[in-house]
PDB file as gemmi writes it, atoms N, CA and C in Angstrom:
CRYST1    1.000    1.000    1.000  90.00  90.00  90.00 P 1                      
ATOM      1  N   UNK A   1       0.819  -2.315 -18.036  1.00  0.00           N  
ATOM      2  CA  UNK A   1       1.694  -2.915 -17.329  1.00  0.00           C  
ATOM      3  C   UNK A   1       1.010  -2.281 -15.682  1.00  0.00           C  
ATOM      4  N   UNK A   2       1.107  -2.662 -15.208  1.00  0.00           N  
ATOM      5  CA  UNK A   2       0.822  -1.919 -13.852  1.00  0.00           C  
ATOM      6  C   UNK A   2       1.994  -1.626 -12.654  1.00  0.00           C  
ATOM      7  N   UNK A   3       1.740  -0.950 -11.786  1.00  0.00           N  
ATOM      8  CA  UNK A   3       3.596  -0.650 -11.334  1.00  0.00           C  
ATOM      9  C   UNK A   3       3.785  -2.018 -10.518  1.00  0.00           C  
ATOM     10  N   UNK A   4       2.608  -2.258  -9.763  1.00  0.00           N  
ATOM     11  CA  UNK A   4       3.249  -4.503  -8.909  1.00  0.00           C  
ATOM     12  C   UNK A   4       2.717  -4.538 -10.193  1.00  0.00           C  
ATOM     13  N   UNK A   5       2.996  -4.463 -11.652  1.00  0.00           N  
ATOM     14  CA  UNK A   5       3.744  -6.023 -12.755  1.00  0.00           C  
ATOM     15  C   UNK A   5       5.186  -5.265 -12.392  1.00  0.00           C  
ATOM     16  N   UNK A   6       5.306  -4.450 -12.628  1.00  0.00           N  
ATOM     17  CA  UNK A   6       6.534  -3.813 -13.042  1.00  0.00           C  
ATOM     18  C   UNK A   6       7.477  -3.938 -11.279  1.00  0.00           C  
ATOM     19  N   UNK A   7       7.143  -4.119 -10.800  1.00  0.00           N  
ATOM     20  CA  UNK A   7       7.264  -4.340  -9.158  1.00  0.00           C  
ATOM     21  C   UNK A   7       8.328  -6.319  -9.380  1.00  0.00           C  
ATOM     22  N   UNK A   8       7.328  -6.563  -9.896  1.00  0.00           N  
ATOM     23  CA  UNK A   8       7.652  -8.357  -9.775  1.00  0.00           C  
ATOM     24  C   UNK A   8       8.467  -8.635 -10.974  1.00  0.00           C  
ATOM     25  N   UNK A   9       8.818  -8.276 -11.996  1.00  0.00           N  
ATOM     26  CA  UNK A   9       9.595  -8.346 -12.946  1.00  0.00           C  
ATOM     27  C   UNK A   9      10.567  -8.059 -12.535  1.00  0.00           C  
ATOM     28  N   UNK A  10      10.774  -6.891 -12.529  1.00  0.00           N  
ATOM     29  CA  UNK A  10      12.389  -6.107 -11.321  1.00  0.00           C  
ATOM     30  C   UNK A  10      12.692  -6.800 -10.565  1.00  0.00           C  
ATOM     31  N   UNK A  11      11.988  -7.797  -9.460  1.00  0.00           N  
ATOM     32  CA  UNK A  11      12.236  -8.770  -8.125  1.00  0.00           C  
ATOM     33  C   UNK A  11      12.672 -10.233  -9.039  1.00  0.00           C  
ATOM     34  N   UNK A  12      11.895 -10.741  -9.771  1.00  0.00           N  
ATOM     35  CA  UNK A  12      12.474 -12.211  -9.904  1.00  0.00           C  
ATOM     36  C   UNK A  12      13.157 -12.338 -11.507  1.00  0.00           C  
ATOM     37  N   UNK A  13      12.985 -10.685 -11.793  1.00  0.00           N  
ATOM     38  CA  UNK A  13      13.542 -11.792 -13.656  1.00  0.00           C  
ATOM     39  C   UNK A  13      15.016 -10.418 -13.131  1.00  0.00           C  
ATOM     40  N   UNK A  14      16.064 -11.244 -14.577  1.00  0.00           N  
ATOM     41  CA  UNK A  14      16.613 -10.049 -14.901  1.00  0.00           C  
ATOM     42  C   UNK A  14      17.499  -9.628 -16.395  1.00  0.00           C  
ATOM     43  N   UNK A  15      16.030 -10.901 -16.581  1.00  0.00           N  
ATOM     44  CA  UNK A  15      16.147 -10.864 -18.795  1.00  0.00           C  
ATOM     45  C   UNK A  15      14.598 -10.525 -18.842  1.00  0.00           C  
ATOM     46  N   UNK A  16      13.950  -9.740 -19.656  1.00  0.00           N  
ATOM     47  CA  UNK A  16      12.824  -9.933 -19.786  1.00  0.00           C  
ATOM     48  C   UNK A  16      12.642  -9.823 -21.567  1.00  0.00           C  
ATOM     49  N   UNK A  17      11.589 -11.046 -21.816  1.00  0.00           N  
ATOM     50  CA  UNK A  17      11.115 -10.528 -23.136  1.00  0.00           C  
ATOM     51  C   UNK A  17       9.499  -9.196 -23.655  1.00  0.00           C  
ATOM     52  N   UNK A  18       9.605  -8.845 -24.617  1.00  0.00           N  
ATOM     53  CA  UNK A  18       8.298  -7.622 -24.541  1.00  0.00           C  
ATOM     54  C   UNK A  18       7.821  -8.105 -26.227  1.00  0.00           C  
ATOM     55  N   UNK A  19       7.690  -9.347 -26.128  1.00  0.00           N  
ATOM     56  CA  UNK A  19       6.309  -9.802 -27.568  1.00  0.00           C  
ATOM     57  C   UNK A  19       4.712  -9.255 -27.005  1.00  0.00           C  
ATOM     58  N   UNK A  20       4.316  -7.997 -27.572  1.00  0.00           N  
ATOM     59  CA  UNK A  20       2.837  -7.858 -28.403  1.00  0.00           C  
ATOM     60  C   UNK A  20       2.554  -8.109 -29.144  1.00  0.00           C  
ATOM     61  N   UNK A  21       1.010  -6.878 -29.661  1.00  0.00           N  
ATOM     62  CA  UNK A  21       0.332  -7.698 -30.684  1.00  0.00           C  
ATOM     63  C   UNK A  21       0.772  -6.730 -32.181  1.00  0.00           C  
ATOM     64  N   UNK A  22       0.815  -7.054 -32.910  1.00  0.00           N  
ATOM     65  CA  UNK A  22       1.292  -6.547 -34.164  1.00  0.00           C  
ATOM     66  C   UNK A  22       0.734  -6.189 -34.792  1.00  0.00           C  
ATOM     67  N   UNK A  23      -0.032  -5.095 -33.752  1.00  0.00           N  
ATOM     68  CA  UNK A  23      -0.663  -3.684 -34.621  1.00  0.00           C  
ATOM     69  C   UNK A  23      -0.213  -2.718 -33.413  1.00  0.00           C  
ATOM     70  N   UNK A  24      -0.776  -0.919 -34.156  1.00  0.00           N  
ATOM     71  CA  UNK A  24       0.263  -0.204 -33.503  1.00  0.00           C  
ATOM     72  C   UNK A  24      -0.413  -0.418 -31.974  1.00  0.00           C  
ATOM     73  N   UNK A  25      -1.945  -0.301 -31.320  1.00  0.00           N  
ATOM     74  CA  UNK A  25      -1.136  -0.809 -29.976  1.00  0.00           C  
ATOM     75  C   UNK A  25       0.030  -1.329 -29.490  1.00  0.00           C  
ATOM     76  N   UNK A  26      -0.210  -2.795 -30.310  1.00  0.00           N  
ATOM     77  CA  UNK A  26       0.811  -3.505 -28.796  1.00  0.00           C  
ATOM     78  C   UNK A  26       2.106  -2.718 -29.148  1.00  0.00           C  
ATOM     79  N   UNK A  27       2.616  -2.239 -30.710  1.00  0.00           N  
ATOM     80  CA  UNK A  27       3.853  -1.530 -30.214  1.00  0.00           C  
ATOM     81  C   UNK A  27       3.775  -0.340 -29.979  1.00  0.00           C  
ATOM     82  N   UNK A  28       3.056   0.831 -29.846  1.00  0.00           N  
ATOM     83  CA  UNK A  28       3.316   1.690 -28.660  1.00  0.00           C  
ATOM     84  C   UNK A  28       2.941   1.057 -27.288  1.00  0.00           C  
ATOM     85  N   UNK A  29       2.661   0.066 -26.660  1.00  0.00           N  
ATOM     86  CA  UNK A  29       2.494  -0.314 -25.912  1.00  0.00           C  
ATOM     87  C   UNK A  29       3.977  -1.254 -25.167  1.00  0.00           C  
ATOM     88  N   UNK A  30       4.635  -2.350 -26.854  1.00  0.00           N  
ATOM     89  CA  UNK A  30       5.742  -2.304 -26.375  1.00  0.00           C  
ATOM     90  C   UNK A  30       7.019  -1.958 -25.776  1.00  0.00           C  
ATOM     91  N   UNK A  31       6.923  -0.412 -26.203  1.00  0.00           N  
ATOM     92  CA  UNK A  31       7.860   0.074 -26.611  1.00  0.00           C  
ATOM     93  C   UNK A  31       8.367   1.428 -25.454  1.00  0.00           C  
ATOM     94  N   UNK A  32       6.749   1.202 -24.432  1.00  0.00           N  
ATOM     95  CA  UNK A  32       6.035   1.632 -22.724  1.00  0.00           C  
ATOM     96  C   UNK A  32       6.902   1.046 -22.030  1.00  0.00           C  
ATOM     97  N   UNK A  33       6.742  -0.743 -22.462  1.00  0.00           N  
ATOM     98  CA  UNK A  33       7.293  -1.436 -21.338  1.00  0.00           C  
ATOM     99  C   UNK A  33       8.481  -1.483 -21.547  1.00  0.00           C  
ATOM    100  N   UNK A  34       9.194  -1.680 -22.653  1.00  0.00           N  
ATOM    101  CA  UNK A  34      10.849  -1.333 -22.712  1.00  0.00           C  
ATOM    102  C   UNK A  34      11.424  -0.768 -22.066  1.00  0.00           C  
ATOM    103  N   UNK A  35      10.461   0.545 -22.203  1.00  0.00           N  
ATOM    104  CA  UNK A  35      11.447   1.511 -21.531  1.00  0.00           C  
ATOM    105  C   UNK A  35      11.235   1.591 -19.186  1.00  0.00           C  
ATOM    106  N   UNK A  36       9.782   1.142 -19.455  1.00  0.00           N  
ATOM    107  CA  UNK A  36       9.690   1.177 -18.186  1.00  0.00           C  
ATOM    108  C   UNK A  36      10.662   0.350 -17.420  1.00  0.00           C  
ATOM    109  N   UNK A  37      10.777  -1.391 -18.002  1.00  0.00           N  
ATOM    110  CA  UNK A  37      11.248  -2.359 -18.257  1.00  0.00           C  
ATOM    111  C   UNK A  37      12.806  -2.226 -17.392  1.00  0.00           C  
ATOM    112  N   UNK A  38      13.152  -0.948 -18.950  1.00  0.00           N  
ATOM    113  CA  UNK A  38      15.003  -0.620 -18.809  1.00  0.00           C  
ATOM    114  C   UNK A  38      15.305  -0.476 -17.368  1.00  0.00           C  
ATOM    115  N   UNK A  39      14.462   0.322 -17.071  1.00  0.00           N  
ATOM    116  CA  UNK A  39      15.101   1.074 -15.836  1.00  0.00           C  
ATOM    117  C   UNK A  39      14.825  -0.500 -14.230  1.00  0.00           C  
ATOM    118  N   UNK A  40      14.574  -0.636 -14.620  1.00  0.00           N  
ATOM    119  CA  UNK A  40      13.945  -1.634 -13.252  1.00  0.00           C  
ATOM    120  C   UNK A  40      14.862  -3.049 -13.101  1.00  0.00           C  
ATOM    121  N   UNK A  41      15.311  -3.505 -15.112  1.00  0.00           N  
ATOM    122  CA  UNK A  41      15.335  -4.915 -15.236  1.00  0.00           C  
ATOM    123  C   UNK A  41      16.479  -4.741 -15.812  1.00  0.00           C  
ATOM    124  N   UNK A  42      17.424  -6.253 -15.823  1.00  0.00           N  
ATOM    125  CA  UNK A  42      19.529  -6.051 -16.738  1.00  0.00           C  
ATOM    126  C   UNK A  42      19.294  -6.065 -17.324  1.00  0.00           C  
ATOM    127  N   UNK A  43      18.230  -6.866 -18.673  1.00  0.00           N  
ATOM    128  CA  UNK A  43      18.213  -6.399 -19.821  1.00  0.00           C  
ATOM    129  C   UNK A  43      16.827  -7.030 -20.417  1.00  0.00           C  
ATOM    130  N   UNK A  44      16.250  -6.463 -21.200  1.00  0.00           N  
ATOM    131  CA  UNK A  44      15.009  -6.043 -22.073  1.00  0.00           C  
ATOM    132  C   UNK A  44      15.048  -5.779 -23.829  1.00  0.00           C  
ATOM    133  N   UNK A  45      14.374  -7.277 -24.059  1.00  0.00           N  
ATOM    134  CA  UNK A  45      13.948  -7.404 -25.304  1.00  0.00           C  
ATOM    135  C   UNK A  45      12.976  -7.778 -25.657  1.00  0.00           C  
ATOM    136  N   UNK A  46      12.704  -6.747 -27.061  1.00  0.00           N  
ATOM    137  CA  UNK A  46      12.248  -7.084 -27.662  1.00  0.00           C  
ATOM    138  C   UNK A  46      11.155  -7.456 -28.701  1.00  0.00           C  
ATOM    139  N   UNK A  47      10.826  -8.295 -28.791  1.00  0.00           N  
ATOM    140  CA  UNK A  47      10.191  -9.198 -30.695  1.00  0.00           C  
ATOM    141  C   UNK A  47       9.111  -7.586 -31.442  1.00  0.00           C  
ATOM    142  N   UNK A  48       9.475  -7.520 -32.123  1.00  0.00           N  
ATOM    143  CA  UNK A  48       7.669  -6.714 -33.414  1.00  0.00           C  
ATOM    144  C   UNK A  48       7.855  -7.964 -34.438  1.00  0.00           C  
ATOM    145  N   UNK A  49       5.940  -7.691 -33.954  1.00  0.00           N  
ATOM    146  CA  UNK A  49       5.480  -8.905 -34.510  1.00  0.00           C  
ATOM    147  C   UNK A  49       5.011  -8.671 -36.079  1.00  0.00           C  
ATOM    148  N   UNK A  50       4.484  -9.043 -37.391  1.00  0.00           N  
ATOM    149  CA  UNK A  50       3.870  -8.431 -38.481  1.00  0.00           C  
ATOM    150  C   UNK A  50       2.493  -7.744 -37.555  1.00  0.00           C  
ATOM    151  N   UNK A  51       2.127  -7.388 -38.928  1.00  0.00           N  
ATOM    152  CA  UNK A  51       1.252  -6.269 -38.958  1.00  0.00           C  
ATOM    153  C   UNK A  51       0.224  -7.696 -38.809  1.00  0.00           C  
ATOM    154  N   UNK A  52      -0.701  -7.214 -37.218  1.00  0.00           N  
ATOM    155  CA  UNK A  52      -2.380  -7.947 -37.520  1.00  0.00           C  
ATOM    156  C   UNK A  52      -1.467  -9.870 -37.016  1.00  0.00           C  
ATOM    157  N   UNK A  53      -0.830 -10.000 -36.444  1.00  0.00           N  
ATOM    158  CA  UNK A  53      -0.165 -10.916 -35.333  1.00  0.00           C  
ATOM    159  C   UNK A  53      -0.169 -10.814 -34.226  1.00  0.00           C  
ATOM    160  N   UNK A  54      -0.749 -11.812 -33.800  1.00  0.00           N  
ATOM    161  CA  UNK A  54      -0.642 -11.552 -32.169  1.00  0.00           C  
ATOM    162  C   UNK A  54      -0.252 -12.945 -31.742  1.00  0.00           C  
ATOM    163  N   UNK A  55       0.719 -12.761 -30.965  1.00  0.00           N  
ATOM    164  CA  UNK A  55       1.463 -14.159 -29.753  1.00  0.00           C  
ATOM    165  C   UNK A  55       0.480 -15.269 -30.075  1.00  0.00           C  
ATOM    166  N   UNK A  56      -0.480 -15.120 -29.339  1.00  0.00           N  
ATOM    167  CA  UNK A  56      -0.884 -16.673 -29.282  1.00  0.00           C  
ATOM    168  C   UNK A  56      -1.836 -17.515 -30.753  1.00  0.00           C  
ATOM    169  N   UNK A  57      -1.041 -16.393 -32.272  1.00  0.00           N  
ATOM    170  CA  UNK A  57      -1.358 -17.734 -33.571  1.00  0.00           C  
ATOM    171  C   UNK A  57       0.241 -17.696 -34.218  1.00  0.00           C  
ATOM    172  N   UNK A  58       0.795 -17.641 -33.537  1.00  0.00           N  
ATOM    173  CA  UNK A  58       2.039 -18.023 -33.079  1.00  0.00           C  
ATOM    174  C   UNK A  58       2.416 -19.797 -33.104  1.00  0.00           C  
ATOM    175  N   UNK A  59       2.864 -20.683 -33.696  1.00  0.00           N  
ATOM    176  CA  UNK A  59       2.672 -22.035 -34.056  1.00  0.00           C  
ATOM    177  C   UNK A  59       3.592 -21.991 -32.798  1.00  0.00           C  
ATOM    178  N   UNK A  60       4.579 -23.194 -32.291  1.00  0.00           N  
ATOM    179  CA  UNK A  60       4.932 -23.682 -31.110  1.00  0.00           C  
ATOM    180  C   UNK A  60       6.939 -23.301 -32.199  1.00  0.00           C  
ATOM    181  N   UNK A  61       6.887 -23.659 -33.136  1.00  0.00           N  
ATOM    182  CA  UNK A  61       8.556 -23.654 -34.284  1.00  0.00           C  
ATOM    183  C   UNK A  61       8.413 -21.789 -34.030  1.00  0.00           C  
ATOM    184  N   UNK A  62       7.493 -21.061 -34.633  1.00  0.00           N  
ATOM    185  CA  UNK A  62       8.290 -20.125 -34.949  1.00  0.00           C  
ATOM    186  C   UNK A  62       7.628 -19.735 -33.469  1.00  0.00           C  
ATOM    187  N   UNK A  63       7.619 -19.012 -32.682  1.00  0.00           N  
ATOM    188  CA  UNK A  63       8.200 -18.689 -31.225  1.00  0.00           C  
ATOM    189  C   UNK A  63       9.342 -19.699 -30.699  1.00  0.00           C  
ATOM    190  N   UNK A  64      10.212 -19.928 -30.614  1.00  0.00           N  
ATOM    191  CA  UNK A  64      11.047 -21.040 -30.525  1.00  0.00           C  
ATOM    192  C   UNK A  64      11.988 -20.110 -30.997  1.00  0.00           C  
ATOM    193  N   UNK A  65      11.952 -19.871 -32.121  1.00  0.00           N  
ATOM    194  CA  UNK A  65      12.789 -18.877 -33.324  1.00  0.00           C  
ATOM    195  C   UNK A  65      12.815 -17.953 -32.836  1.00  0.00           C  
ATOM    196  N   UNK A  66      11.511 -17.208 -32.753  1.00  0.00           N  
ATOM    197  CA  UNK A  66      11.848 -16.170 -32.721  1.00  0.00           C  
ATOM    198  C   UNK A  66      12.080 -14.797 -30.910  1.00  0.00           C  
ATOM    199  N   UNK A  67      11.669 -16.798 -29.881  1.00  0.00           N  
ATOM    200  CA  UNK A  67      12.437 -16.494 -28.886  1.00  0.00           C  
ATOM    201  C   UNK A  67      14.048 -16.359 -28.693  1.00  0.00           C  
ATOM    202  N   UNK A  68      14.166 -17.525 -29.552  1.00  0.00           N  
ATOM    203  CA  UNK A  68      15.722 -18.057 -29.782  1.00  0.00           C  
ATOM    204  C   UNK A  68      16.788 -16.456 -30.639  1.00  0.00           C  
ATOM    205  N   UNK A  69      15.918 -16.117 -30.730  1.00  0.00           N  
ATOM    206  CA  UNK A  69      16.724 -14.656 -31.264  1.00  0.00           C  
ATOM    207  C   UNK A  69      17.277 -13.603 -30.593  1.00  0.00           C  
ATOM    208  N   UNK A  70      15.859 -13.819 -30.027  1.00  0.00           N  
ATOM    209  CA  UNK A  70      16.062 -12.008 -28.888  1.00  0.00           C  
ATOM    210  C   UNK A  70      16.765 -12.261 -28.177  1.00  0.00           C  
ATOM    211  N   UNK A  71      17.258 -13.575 -27.929  1.00  0.00           N  
ATOM    212  CA  UNK A  71      18.576 -13.939 -27.066  1.00  0.00           C  
ATOM    213  C   UNK A  71      19.643 -14.130 -26.761  1.00  0.00           C  
ATOM    214  N   UNK A  72      19.596 -14.162 -28.467  1.00  0.00           N  
ATOM    215  CA  UNK A  72      21.369 -13.575 -28.902  1.00  0.00           C  
ATOM    216  C   UNK A  72      21.224 -12.344 -28.950  1.00  0.00           C  
ATOM    217  N   UNK A  73      19.947 -11.340 -29.097  1.00  0.00           N  
ATOM    218  CA  UNK A  73      20.015 -10.283 -29.617  1.00  0.00           C  
ATOM    219  C   UNK A  73      20.813  -9.148 -27.828  1.00  0.00           C  
ATOM    220  N   UNK A  74      21.127  -8.338 -28.866  1.00  0.00           N  
ATOM    221  CA  UNK A  74      21.386  -6.894 -27.630  1.00  0.00           C  
ATOM    222  C   UNK A  74      20.911  -6.111 -27.953  1.00  0.00           C  
TER     223      UNK A  74                                                      
END                                                                             
């Protein structure tokens, strides 16, 4: 995530949900993004996907379920 992208999140969103690939690189990036965004956005939730799963492989129903659970988590 670039500084410009971080600035856009800060300027336009109070709640961000981070969902990256379910592999080591995705998990490392999710921790980095989450930590950076928590400094500038009111609320940040992260969804960890199972090993080998990518967000674009999820069905609409799976996405709704995962995003729904993140919206009620603290």
